[in-house]
N, C-alpha and C positions, 0 to 999 in steps of 0.2 A: 573097335571096328569103326572105320571112318564112314561118315555119312556124306552122301552125294546130295546136294540140294538143287533145287530148281528155281530159275529165276521168275520173280513175280510178274514180270512184264511179258517175256518172250518164251518162257518155259524151257529155256536151254538149260542143260545141266552144268552146275558149278562145282568144280573140283574142290577138295578141302583146302583151306589156305587161300582161295582166291575169290574174287568178287567183292561187294559190297553189302553190308547189312545195315538197314535203316530201321530204327525202332520209333514209332510214332507215340504221341503222348498218351494215347489209350492203351499202350502196350502191344499193339499189333507189330510183328516183325515182317518186314519186306526185305527180300534178298534180291540183289541184281548182279547180272554177270558183267555188266560194264556201266560205265558212266552214261553211255548212250541210252540205255534202258532206264536209268534213274532219272535223268533228265526229261525223258519223254513221259514218264508216268507222273513225277512229282512237280515238275516245273511247268511242262506244256500240257499237263492233264489230258493225255492222248489215251484212246483205248485201243488194246492190242488188236482187237479183231478188225479194225479199220486199216491196219498197216500190213503190206505185203510180207515185210522181212520179219515180222513178229509172228512166230507160228502158234501162239496162243489163241485159241478161239473160245474165250469165255463168254 
């Protein structure tokens, strides 16, 4: 059975075979639906709740 993952930044569903998976040095797995989400979280260090387009209210 195929698992549908959720984006770690915007909580959008990611279909199997799509998106990006980032593994941190401590073993934490972050999944992103697009490079936009990856850059906003890792490079720009933004919080999803501060952005209107990111539906994640962490």
